[in-house]
C-alpha positions in Angstrom: -13.0 10.4 -18.0 -12.9 7.6 -20.7 -10.3 5.0 -19.6 -8.7 1.9 -20.8 -7.8 -0.3 -17.8 -5.7 -3.3 -18.7 -2.7 -5.3 -17.4 0.4 -3.2 -17.3 2.6 -5.6 -19.3 6.0 -4.3 -20.3 4.9 -0.8 -20.8 6.5 2.1 -18.7 4.6 5.2 -17.7 6.9 8.0 -16.5 3.9 10.1 -15.7 3.2 7.7 -12.8 6.8 7.7 -11.4 8.2 9.4 -8.3 4.9 10.3 -6.6 5.5 8.6 -3.3 7.7 10.2 -0.6 11.3 9.2 -1.1 11.6 7.3 2.1 8.7 5.1 1.2 10.9 3.6 -1.6 13.5 2.4 0.9 11.6 -0.5 2.4 14.1 -3.4 1.9 11.3 -5.8 1.1 9.9 -3.8 -1.8 12.4 -5.1 -4.5 11.2 -8.7 -3.9 8.2 -7.6 -5.8 8.9 -4.5 -7.8 12.0 -5.8 -9.5 10.2 -8.9 -10.7 6.5 -8.4 -11.1 6.5 -7.8 -14.8 8.0 -11.3 -15.3 6.4 -13.2 -12.4 3.0 -11.7 -11.8 2.2 -9.5 -14.9 -1.5 -10.2 -14.9 -1.9 -8.8 -11.4 -0.9 -5.2 -12.2 -3.2 -2.8 -14.0 -2.8 0.6 -15.5 -5.5 3.1 -16.5 -4.9 5.2 -19.6 -6.9 8.2 -20.6 -8.2 7.5 -24.1 -8.2 11.2 -25.1 -4.6 11.9 -24.1 -2.9 8.5 -24.2 -1.4 9.2 -20.8 -1.6 7.0 -17.8 -3.6 8.3 -14.9 -3.4 5.5 -12.3 -2.0 2.1 -11.6 -2.8 -0.8 -9.3 -0.5 -3.5 -8.1 -1.5 -6.8 -6.4 0.1 -10.2 -5.9 -1.1 -13.7 -5.2 -0.1 -15.4 -1.9 -0.9 -18.4 0.1 -2.7 -17.9 3.4 -4.2 -20.9 5.4 -5.6 -18.9 8.3 -9.0 -17.5 9.0 -9.2 -14.2 7.3 -11.8 -12.9 9.6 -9.7 -13.8 12.6 -6.9 -11.4 11.6 -3.9 -11.0 9.3 -0.2 -10.7 10.1 1.1 -7.7 12.1 3.8 -7.2 9.5 1.3 -6.5 6.7 2.9 -5.1 3.6 6.3 -6.5 4.3 4.8 -9.9 5.0 3.0 -9.9 1.6 6.2 -9.1 -0.2 8.2 -11.9 1.5 5.3 -14.4 1.2 4.8 -13.8 -2.5 8.5 -14.3 -3.1 8.8 -17.4 -0.9 5.7 -18.9 -2.4 7.0 -18.4 -6.0 10.4 -19.9 -5.1 8.8 -22.8 -3.4 6.1 -23.5 -5.9 3.3 -22.9 -3.4 -0.2 -22.5 -4.8 -1.7 -19.1 -3.8 -5.1 -18.9 -2.2 -5.7 -15.2 -2.0 -4.6 -12.0 -3.7 -3.2 -9.0 -1.7 -3.3 -5.5 -3.0 0.0 -3.7 -2.7 -0.5 -0.2 -4.2 -3.0 1.9 -5.9 -1.5 5.1 -7.2 -3.5 8.0 -8.8 -1.6 10.8 -10.5 -1.5 13.7 -8.1 -3.3 16.1 -10.4 -6.3 13.8 -10.6 -6.6 12.8 -6.9 -10.1 13.5 -5.5 -11.8 12.6 -8.8 -12.9 9.1 -7.9 -10.1 7.3 -9.7 -9.0 5.5 -6.6 -12.4 3.8 -6.4 -12.4 2.9 -10.0 -9.0 1.3 -9.7 -10.1 -0.6 -6.6 -13.1 -1.9 -8.5 -10.9 -2.9 -11.4 -8.6 -4.7 -9.0 -11.5 -6.5 -7.5 -12.8 -7.5 -10.9 -9.3 -8.7 -12.1 -8.9 -10.8 -8.9 -12.2 -12.5 -9.5 -11.4 -13.0 -13.2 -8.1 -14.7 -12.2 -10.1 -17.2 -10.2 -9.7 -15.9 -6.6 -12.6 -15.2 -4.2 -10.6 -13.1 -1.7 -8.7 -9.9 -2.0 -7.0 -8.5 1.1 -5.2 -5.2 1.4 -2.8 -3.7 4.0 -4.2 -0.3 3.5 -2.2 2.8 4.1 -4.8 5.1 5.7 -4.1 8.4 3.8 -5.6 10.7 6.4 -3.4 9.4 9.3 -0.4 11.6 8.3 -2.4 14.7 9.4 -2.8 13.1 12.9 0.7 11.7 13.2 0.7 11.3 17.0 -2.8 9.6 17.3 -2.8 5.9 18.0 -3.5 3.9 14.8 -5.9 1.7 16.7 -8.0 4.7 17.6 -7.7 6.3 14.2 -8.7 3.1 12.4 -11.8 2.7 14.5 -13.1 6.2 14.1 -16.3 6.6 12.2 -18.4 9.4 10.7 -22.0 9.9 11.6 -23.0 7.8 8.6 -21.0 4.9 10.0 -18.2 5.0 7.4 -14.5 5.3 8.4 -13.2 8.8 9.0 -10.2 7.9 6.9 -10.9 8.6 3.2 -9.0 5.6 1.8 -10.5 3.2 4.3 -13.8 4.7 3.3 -13.3 3.9 -0.3 -12.6 0.3 0.6 -15.6 -0.1 2.8 -17.9 1.5 0.2 -16.6 -1.0 -2.3 -17.6 -3.9 0.0 -14.4 -4.4 2.1 -14.4 -5.2 5.8 -11.8 -3.8 8.1 -10.2 -6.8 9.9 -7.3 -5.6 12.1 -4.3 -3.2 12.3 -0.9 -4.3 11.1 1.2 -2.4 13.6 4.5 -2.9 11.8 3.5 -3.2 8.2 6.5 -1.5 6.8 9.9 -1.1 8.6 12.3 1.4 7.0 15.7 2.0 8.7 18.8 4.0 7.8 21.6 6.1 9.0 20.9 9.7 9.9 22.6 10.9 6.8 20.3 8.6 4.7 17.3 10.1 6.4 18.5 13.6 5.8 18.9 12.8 2.1 15.4 11.2 2.0 13.6 13.9 3.8 15.6 17.1 3.9 15.3 17.2 7.7 18.3 17.6 10.0 17.8 14.5 12.2 20.2 15.9 14.8 18.2 15.3 18.0 17.3 12.0 19.4 13.6 11.2 19.8 10.5 11.3 17.6 10.7 13.1 14.3 7.6 14.2 12.4 8.3 13.6 8.7 5.9 14.9 6.1 3.6 12.2 4.7 4.7 9.7 7.4 1.8 8.1 9.3 3.8 8.0 12.6 6.9 9.7 13.9 10.3 8.4 12.9 12.5 7.2 15.8 15.8 9.0 15.8 18.9 7.9 17.8 21.8 10.3 17.4 24.2 8.3 19.5 23.7 5.2 17.3 23.5 7.2 14.1 20.3 5.4 13.2 16.6 6.2 12.6 13.7 3.8 12.1 10.2 4.3 10.7 7.6 1.7 11.6 4.5 2.3 9.6 1.1 0.8 10.6 -1.4 -0.2 8.0 -5.0 -1.5 8.3 -6.0 -4.9 6.9 -9.1 -4.9 4.8 -10.8 -8.0 3.3 -12.8 -8.0 0.2 -14.9 -11.2 -0.3 -15.6 -11.4 -4.0 
C-alpha cells in the first residue's frame, strides 16, 4: 500500500473514529490530551493516508513528557494515565520534556494484520528522533491479553515463543522494531462508573457482584451491586525504544 504519513494537523478522519470499545473512551485522564493535542502537541500525531483512495488507514498519537528516572529501572505503575497527567502538568508548568511516550496506534479494522501497525510504529520512532528526542517509551496495551482475561499480566507479559519473541502480537511488533520490555504498569488505566453506565458502555447486565468479563477488556471488571459501582483497572506493559 502506497501511503502518505504526515502530522495529523487540523484534519479529521471519520474513517478512523469509533474503533475502540466504548468503555475505553471513559478514562477521565484521556481528555487532558485528546481535547488539546491539535493545539499543544500537533507535531507528535501522525496519520497515514492511502494515496490511491485518499482515505486514512491508521493514526499514531504520542506526547512529550519529562522523566528524570532511569528508564531501564522501570516506569510508573499508572502508565497511560500517568503519561496523560504528566504531559498536561509539564505543559502548564513550562517543564522541558526529556522523552516521548506513545499513546495510541490505531489501524483501521479492515486493514489489521497487514503490517500497518509496524509501519506506524516505525514512523513514530522516526518522528520522535526528528523532533530531537533519543527515547520513545510506550505503555503498550497487549492486544492478545483479552483472549486470556484471567491470566496474570506478569505471566502473560513474560511469555515467549520458541524464537524468543513475545507471545503477544503487539508486544512482538515493538520488540522486532527494537523496543525493550521494561516492566508492567499494573494500573495503567482506571475506568469507573455506575452500573447503569457500564450497562450502557457494554450491553451487559452488571447485576451480580464480582468479576465481569467484558469483551475486549484485558482483565475482568470489578462489579459491586450494593455500591452501584464497577471499576476496570487495565494493566499495560512498558516498552522502551532507544533511538
